[in-house]
C-alpha positions as MATLAB code, in Angstrom:
seq = 'METRATHAEQHYVPEFLLKAWHSEKDNKLVQYKWVPQKLDIQHYSAKAVAKERHLYSTTLPTGERDTRIEKDYLGPEIDNKAAPVLQRILTGGVETLDDEQREIWVRFLVAQMVRVPSMIQHFAEFAKRELAKGIDAIVRQPGRSKFRSYAEEHAPHAGANTAVEMLEDVIESDRLCGALLNTSWHALRLRWSKVDLLIGDRPLLQVGPMAENFLIVLPITPRVLFCAASQEGTLKKMKSSDHTGVAKTLNKDSAMKASKYVYATDVSQTAVVERYLPNRLTTKVV';
ca = [
      -0.020   -0.001    0.001;
       1.292    3.463   -0.854;
       0.127    6.649    0.876;
      -1.290    9.501   -1.045;
       0.591   11.919    1.240;
       2.547   14.764   -0.259;
       6.340   14.820   -0.460;
       6.545   11.361   -2.053;
       8.904   12.610   -4.778;
      12.163   13.172   -2.832;
      15.245   14.935   -4.161;
      18.640   13.755   -3.280;
      20.248   16.678   -5.105;
      18.007   19.620   -4.322;
      16.287   21.657   -6.986;
      17.609   24.958   -5.696;
      21.159   23.809   -6.359;
      20.567   22.229   -9.782;
      18.648   25.218  -11.094;
      21.997   26.946  -11.624;
      22.596   24.517  -14.495;
      19.544   25.655  -16.395;
      20.517   27.084  -19.749;
      19.228   30.478  -20.868;
      18.029   28.918  -24.139;
      15.334   26.673  -22.724;
      15.523   27.036  -18.933;
      16.457   23.408  -18.634;
      19.560   21.406  -17.800;
      21.126   18.488  -19.684;
      20.894   15.047  -18.083;
      23.271   12.264  -19.090;
      22.769    8.577  -18.255;
      23.599    5.288  -19.833;
      20.870    3.254  -21.452;
      21.419    0.030  -23.450;
      23.801    0.686  -26.315;
      24.261    4.443  -25.848;
      24.629    7.485  -23.636;
      21.185    9.018  -23.279;
      20.941   12.824  -23.380;
      17.788   14.594  -22.253;
      16.706   18.069  -21.295;
      14.779   18.528  -18.079;
      14.035   21.111  -15.463;
      15.874   20.754  -12.113;
      12.552   19.890  -10.452;
      12.206   16.745  -12.627;
      15.639   15.161  -11.899;
      17.817   13.824   -9.066;
      14.830   12.360   -7.141;
      13.333    9.047   -6.238;
       9.831    8.213   -5.054;
       9.867    7.452   -1.305;
      13.634    7.425   -1.064;
      13.429    8.681    2.552;
      10.043    7.337    3.432;
       9.541    4.693    6.070;
       6.986    1.870    5.765;
       4.301    1.520    8.430;
       3.031   -1.849    9.523;
      -0.065   -1.229    7.367;
       2.158   -0.864    4.304;
       1.563    2.849    4.031;
       4.528    5.086    3.414;
       5.446    7.796    5.927;
       7.103   10.840    4.390;
       7.874   12.737    7.625;
      11.649   12.623    7.242;
      11.379   14.437    3.928;
       8.480   16.647    4.951;
       9.582   17.635    8.431;
      13.370   17.456    8.248;
      15.196   17.306    4.912;
      12.862   19.836    3.275;
      12.411   22.553    5.917;
      15.491   22.079    8.069;
      18.135   21.241    5.443;
      17.176   22.440    1.922;
      14.992   25.384    2.724;
      17.535   26.834    5.167;
      20.519   26.139    2.898;
      19.049   27.831   -0.174;
      19.470   31.437    1.088;
      22.868   30.604    2.432;
      23.904   29.512   -1.035;
      22.727   32.824   -2.447;
      24.725   34.644    0.314;
      27.833   32.702   -0.721;
      27.342   33.622   -4.379;
      26.711   37.300   -3.716;
      28.995   38.056   -0.797;
      31.413   35.137   -0.484;
      31.922   32.681    2.387;
      33.501   35.473    4.438;
      30.055   37.119    4.900;
      28.452   34.102    6.573;
      27.715   34.351   10.260;
      28.003   31.393   12.647;
      24.411   30.280   12.189;
      24.700   30.328    8.422;
      27.915   28.345    8.544;
      26.223   25.702   10.660;
      23.305   25.556    8.254;
      25.685   25.131    5.332;
      27.677   22.461    7.120;
      24.544   20.374    7.701;
      23.671   20.785    4.026;
      27.101   19.569    3.042;
      26.838   16.504    5.326;
      23.417   15.839    3.904;
      24.878   15.802    0.401;
      27.315   13.163    1.569;
      24.759   10.785    2.996;
      21.332   11.378    1.393;
      22.234    9.944   -2.038;
      20.639    6.583   -2.993;
      23.896    4.613   -2.771;
      24.379    5.737    0.848;
      20.762    4.935    1.757;
      21.350    1.483    0.347;
      24.560    1.209    2.351;
      22.783    2.189    5.585;
      19.959   -0.264    4.825;
      22.334   -3.205    4.280;
      24.250   -2.297    7.478;
      20.990   -2.048    9.466;
      19.726   -5.380    8.139;
      23.001   -7.107    9.067;
      22.893   -5.689   12.601;
      19.214   -6.570   13.049;
      19.942  -10.143   11.799;
      22.703  -10.489   14.351;
      20.320   -9.407   17.113;
      17.594  -11.784   15.963;
      20.160  -14.653   15.798;
      21.139  -13.910   19.392;
      17.562  -13.945   20.577;
      16.666  -17.147   18.687;
      19.570  -18.996   20.380;
      17.985  -18.346   23.805;
      15.805  -21.064   25.317;
      12.193  -20.841   24.266;
      12.778  -18.094   21.631;
      13.075  -20.219   18.501;
      10.016  -18.653   16.922;
      11.203  -15.038   17.378;
      12.602  -14.910   13.823;
       9.276  -15.612   12.151;
       7.590  -13.171   14.547;
      10.060  -10.382   13.582;
       9.633  -11.152    9.881;
       5.884  -10.967   10.246;
       5.582   -7.873   12.423;
       8.619   -5.850   11.459;
       9.439   -6.766    7.799;
      10.661   -3.248    6.967;
      12.842   -2.665   10.091;
      16.132   -2.607    8.248;
      15.019   -0.173    5.543;
      13.233    2.014    8.022;
      16.277    2.207   10.255;
      18.355    3.305    7.303;
      16.338    6.434    6.739;
      15.578    7.061   10.391;
      19.331    7.363   11.118;
      19.761   10.110    8.522;
      19.009   12.959   10.926;
      21.474   11.643   13.489;
      24.223   11.309   10.865;
      23.553   14.782    9.376;
      23.615   16.350   12.870;
      26.694   14.416   13.897;
      29.121   16.466   15.977;
      32.032   14.573   14.429;
      31.127   15.300   10.825;
      29.755   18.799   11.372;
      32.626   19.747   13.671;
      35.240   18.561   11.133;
      33.745   20.755    8.440;
      33.231   23.748   10.666;
      36.950   23.697   11.431;
      38.003   23.793    7.833;
      38.965   26.769    5.660;
      36.344   27.776    3.131;
      36.438   29.421   -0.271;
      34.094   29.906   -3.168;
      36.366   29.581   -6.199;
      35.118   31.453   -9.205;
      36.435   29.858  -12.402;
      36.226   33.090  -14.438;
      38.814   32.080  -16.971;
      37.863   28.422  -17.447;
      37.181   27.366  -20.970;
      34.627   24.792  -19.765;
      31.734   24.825  -17.341;
      31.537   22.595  -14.312;
      29.493   19.426  -14.452;
      27.565   18.186  -11.435;
      26.798   14.533  -10.735;
      24.180   12.720   -8.755;
      26.773   12.366   -5.984;
      27.657   16.040   -6.127;
      29.961   16.350   -3.090;
      33.506   15.311   -3.911;
      36.038   14.435   -1.249;
      39.802   13.904   -1.342;
      41.423   12.338    1.702;
      39.865   10.945    4.903;
      38.248   13.441    7.319;
      40.444   12.226   10.111;
      43.491   13.539    8.201;
      44.208   16.159    5.540;
      41.105   16.418    3.340;
      39.446   18.570    0.743;
      35.750   18.726    0.008;
      34.366   20.456   -3.085;
      30.846   21.076   -4.319;
      29.930   22.731   -7.610;
      27.426   25.375   -6.769;
      27.094   26.910  -10.228;
      28.678   25.977  -13.548;
      31.396   28.568  -12.745;
      31.688   28.490   -8.951;
      33.112   25.760   -6.788;
      32.650   25.654   -3.045;
      35.820   24.351   -1.331;
      36.456   23.315    2.290;
      39.982   22.202    3.187;
      41.502   21.049    6.455;
      44.702   22.910    5.557;
      44.853   26.486    4.288;
      47.687   25.546    1.932;
      45.333   23.344   -0.045;
      43.035   26.262   -0.761;
      45.976   28.485   -1.738;
      47.085   25.893   -4.255;
      43.565   25.689   -5.723;
      43.249   29.470   -5.964;
      46.518   29.702   -7.945;
      45.712   26.785  -10.233;
      44.683   27.111  -13.891;
      40.906   27.522  -13.966;
      40.425   25.301  -16.952;
      42.541   22.622  -15.432;
      40.559   22.716  -12.182;
      37.243   22.510  -14.066;
      38.383   19.601  -16.244;
      39.723   17.687  -13.257;
      36.533   18.203  -11.302;
      34.388   17.249  -14.291;
      36.238   14.008  -14.673;
      35.787   13.257  -10.958;
      32.081   14.214  -11.010;
      31.471   11.808  -13.811;
      33.564    8.975  -12.473;
      31.937    9.150   -9.013;
      28.411    9.488  -10.248;
      26.071    6.556   -9.639;
      23.869    7.054  -12.676;
      23.439   10.716  -13.717;
      25.541   13.720  -14.658;
      24.021   17.142  -15.251;
      25.323   19.993  -17.466;
      24.233   23.290  -18.942;
      24.680   22.043  -22.534;
      26.057   19.141  -24.509;
      29.511   20.569  -25.049;
      31.110   18.057  -22.669;
      29.357   14.944  -23.950;
      32.733   13.322  -24.767;
      33.945   13.756  -21.141;
      30.794   12.199  -19.713;
      30.849    9.379  -22.254;
      34.422    8.544  -21.343;
      34.158    8.746  -17.523;
      30.580    8.060  -16.420;
      30.524    4.399  -15.403;
      28.363    2.320  -17.686;
      26.819    0.010  -15.099;
      24.665   -1.588  -17.779;
      27.656   -3.158  -19.439;
      28.062   -6.901  -18.690;
      30.961   -9.097  -19.644;
      30.155  -12.133  -21.710;
      32.171  -15.144  -20.497;
];
């Protein structure tokens, strides 16, 4: 059973971010994905892409879908609060953000790490393994041999539900948020780049583990790259780098790390996407 509640269509890359890739020609962006035999290229509005139905919904015992995580948290607390901060970064730079705005932006960055479908699947598999261990331990106890069938009947969606229910705790994590708050920030404007930035369906790119020296980048327009580095020297190196070289390197990484989709303002970088976007439909014939 599926609820008729609102907020069933749930964006993992928010519309307010992707709208920057709309072209002036048709007010749409370009979406790339592999289909059998070819790279498919379509033009869509940001509202129509980077979303899945009930990605963050839990399933009630009745079979109905509960959209509260999207409706009450990811929408109002993460995306709606981050949208004006993004505009502040673009108009005034990261230096103009106050403490509250920095905290809002950090939560948005962490959300972009963990809300993508591949991470939700990872959380679900982890939760199912841990629940299975707990059930196994109970079943081994005297007189509890029927507990497994009871759990399967009364809590069949426990693993998947746990995966989305843990999102808020992960996004609000002091460890993750604290690590990003203590980094140096910069909005790198690639004024002299010969190519625009691409953005993938896993838009946040990270180099190095957060426990050590790391760099996190997020394309926020086709010409602006948000950067957070644990060492100031990393930002200085990026600021002095050739703009076209930075854009080309990031575009390669955006395509390589995408799960399924890459977005662009036009089709000028089709060759890059075709070369680096993983074709997960390809199977080897033995």
